[in-house]
N, C-alpha and C positions, 0 to 999 in steps of 0.2 A: 652855480654849480657846486661851489665849495660848501654851501649850506646843505644841499641835498646829500652830499657825500658824508657830512658830519651827522646828519639825521640817520642815514642808513647805518653808519657805524654804531651809533648809540642803540639803535633798534637791534642790531645783530648781537651786541654785547648783552643787552637785556634778555634777549631770547636765549643766548648761551648760558647766562646765569640761571635762568628759570629751568633750563634743561638739566643743568648740573644739580640744582636743588631738588628737582622733582624725581629724577631717575637715579643718578649716580650717588648722591648723598645718602639716601636710605639704604642702598646696596652696601656702601662702605660702612655705615653705622651698624648694619646687621652683622657684617663680618666681625667688627670689633666686639659687639655684644656676645657673639658666639665664642670668640676666643677668651673673653673674660669669664664666661661660664665654664669653659673647659679648665681654666686655671684654678677657679674656685673649687671645682670638684676634685682636682688633684690634691689640694690642700686639706680637704675634708678627710681623705683617706688616712692621712697621718694622724689627724686629730682623733678620729674614731677608732684607731687601732688599739686593741686591748692589750694590756701588758700581762705577762705571765704571772701566776700566783707567786708571791714572795719577791717579785722583782721591785727594786726601789729605783725611782727616777727623781733626780733633782733638777728643778727648773731654776733658771736665773744665771747671772753672771758669776764667774769664779772671782772671788774677792782676793785681792793681793794685799799683802801686808803694807801698812803705811810706812814702815820703817825698815831699813835694810838691816841685815844681820850684823853689820860692822858697827852699828850705832849702839849696841848694847840693849839692855832690857828697858822697856818703857814702863815708868811708874806714874800712875795717875795720882795726883795729889790735890788737896784743897788748902787754900791759904786760911790761916786762923788769925783773926785780928784781935789784938788785946784791948 
């Protein structure tokens, strides 16, 4: 009796996994792909937006000074060997 119960459980788990793989997984992946496509289209709007004539845009990080104003002026020097 225990062996038949075990075999029945294994078959039910197998059928359940097949059901999820065949019907629910493609549905779930389709939703994910649609959302990814929507997000990429939103990003393209900002990339393709044209700037007005004469407008200047700078891309990149704002650089900060390596030295604080309390340290004084930085002088780059080279050592001269005699």
